[in-house]
N, C-alpha and C positions, 0 to 999 in steps of 0.2 A: 152718700155712697158707702156701702159696707166694705171695709178694708179686707184685703186678702190676708188670711192668717198663714204665716210662713214659718216653718221649722227648718233649721239648718243643721245638717249632720256631716261632720268632717273631723278627722282626728288631728288635723293641723290647726292649732289655735289662731295662727295668723290668717289662714284662709277663712275661718269662721268670722274673725273680727272684720276682715275686709268685706266679706259678703254682707255681714250685718250692717256695716257702715254704708255700703253702696245701696243696698236695697231698703234699709230701714228709713232712709230719707224720703222715699216716695210717699205721697199722700194716701195712696190706695194700698199700701202694704204695711202690715204689722208683724214684726218679728216676735213670735210668741215663745220661742225657746231655741236652745242650741244643745247639741249632743256631740260627744267626742267619739262615740262608737255605736255600732249597730245594736249592741245589747241594751242600750239605754232607750232605744227609740219607742218601743211599744208603750212603756210606762209614760213616756213624755207625751206621746200622742193622746193617750187616755186623759192626761192632765190638761193639755193645752188645746186639743181639738183643732189642729191646723187644717187648712184647705189644701195646701201644697207643702211637700217635703222636698228640699234639695238634698240629695243623698250621694255622698261619696261612695265610690265602689270599693276602694282598698282601705280597710280598717283592720286593726290587729286582732280583735277578739271575735266580733261578729261582723262579717263584711256586708257591704251595701246590697249585694245580691240576695243574701239570706234575709236581711232585714226587709228588702222590698217584697220578697215572696211572702214573708210573714204578714206584712201590712196589707198587701193586696188580697190576702185570703180572709180578711176580716170584713164584717159588715160595715158599711159607711166608711170605707177606707179613703184616706186622703189621696190626691193625685201625687205622683212622684216624678221628679226630674232627676235623672242620674248625672252626677258630676264626674268627669273623667279627664285625664290628660291625654287620652288616646281616642281618636275618632273611629278606629277600626278594631276596637277591643272586643274579643268574643264574649267577654263578660257583659258588655253593654247589650249585646244581642240577647243574651239570656235574661237580662233584666227587663228588656222590652217584652219578651215572651211571658215573663211573669206578671206583666201588667203595668210597667212604668210607662208614662205618657211621652217619654222622649229623653233626650240627653243634651247637655251643653258641655263644652270644653271649659276647663278652669281658666283659660286665658281669653275667653270670650269677653268682648267689651261689656262694661256694666249695663249700658242701655239695652243691649241684646239679651242679657240675662234677665233683666227686669221685664222685657217684652215676652220672654219665654214663660216667666212666672204668670204673667197676665193671661197669656194664651192658654196655658194649661188650666188655670183657674176657670177659664171660660169654656173648657171642654175640648180644646183643640190640641193636637200633638205638636211637638216642637222638633220635627225632623223634616228636612227637605227631601223630595223624592230621590234626588241623586245620592244623598248620604244614606237614606234608607236602603236603597238598592245595593250600595257598596257593602253595608253591613250584612244584608241578607245573602249576598253572593259569597261573603266570607264563610258562611256556615253551609254552603252548598255541598261541600265535600262530605262524604261519609253518610251512609243510610239515606241517600237522596231518593232512591226509588220507593222505599218504605214510607218516607215522609210525604212524597207526592201522592201516593195511593191513599194515605190517611187523610191528607188535606182535601183531595178531590171527593172522598166519601163524605166529609163534613159539608163541603160546599154543595153537594148534591141535595142537601136538605132545603136549599133555597129555591124559590121559584125563579123564572127567567129574569124578571125585572130586578129582583134582589141580587141576583148574580151579577148582572150588568153594573149595578151600583157598587157592589163589592170590588169588582175589577177596577172601576173608576177611582174608588178610594185607594186601592193599591197602587194606582198610577200617580197618586199624590194630588188629585184634583180636589179643589175646594167645592163646597156645596153648590155655589153659583155656577161654576164651570160644568159640574155634573148635570145640573138642571138644563143648561143650554145644550149640552151634547146629547142628552137623552130626551129632550123635549118634554120636560115636566117642571113643575114649580119647585122652588127651593124648599117649601114646606113639605112637599111630597118626597123630595130627596131625604130630608131629615127623618121622615117617617120610615123610609126604607132602611136607612142606616140604623135606626133604633131597632127595627125588626131583625136585621142581620146580626147585630150585637146580641140580641136576645136569643135568637135561634141557635147561634154558634157558641153561646155562653162565653162571650168575649167582653173585655173591659173597655176597649177604646179602638180608634181607627188604626192605630199602629198595628195592633194585632190582626185586624182585617187584612192589612197590607201584607203582613208576614204570611198569613194563611194563603192569600192569593198567589204570593210568590212561590210558596212551597208546592202549590198545585200546578205551577207552570203556566199560570194565566197571564203573567206579565211579560212573557217572552215576546220580543219583537217590538216592544215599545221603547222609545227613546227616553233618556234620562230626564227630559223636561216634561215627560208625561204624555207625549203625543204618540 
């Protein structure tokens, strides 16, 4: 089994040490480096080639949001999990829009942080539908009409089936659940998701969910995705 190469970025040396101790003990995780600020990240990524970056949001010189935007704009960018002490932080939402695969709270139990790293390395986001919706709702105020118009115009480039899959992803459904609901195979769902990402020039499923929310396509669904 190839170990997941993990880079930890946080300005607090105690947090870095704790995360390194917690995660470095797993057989399938290799800590390839640590950084104390966002201005160190790009050079360290070039040197260590991580699969996943655990990225603190608040750092003194270059914050995690800026570092995330810079990394996700690169070819072969690593997946990024945002570290935060606040689950309703507007900066977290901005990081997700920039291409972060999700976020974890710093007080999350070690086993759950490890699970998040594994999921993101496998290509899955680390946000529950309920938490995703709360974050999206926080940003609903201001320029909502313009955002909705733009989001709907982008989604209009999808065919009907791709649009259905995009909405299902936005509701937080896993591939197996989408397949059962839309009467298609899991492999076909994966193909549609890949096409949606390509057509909309998005990085991950979280960004599909954000776009579906902006377009108003998730209204009326419960937080459990039904």
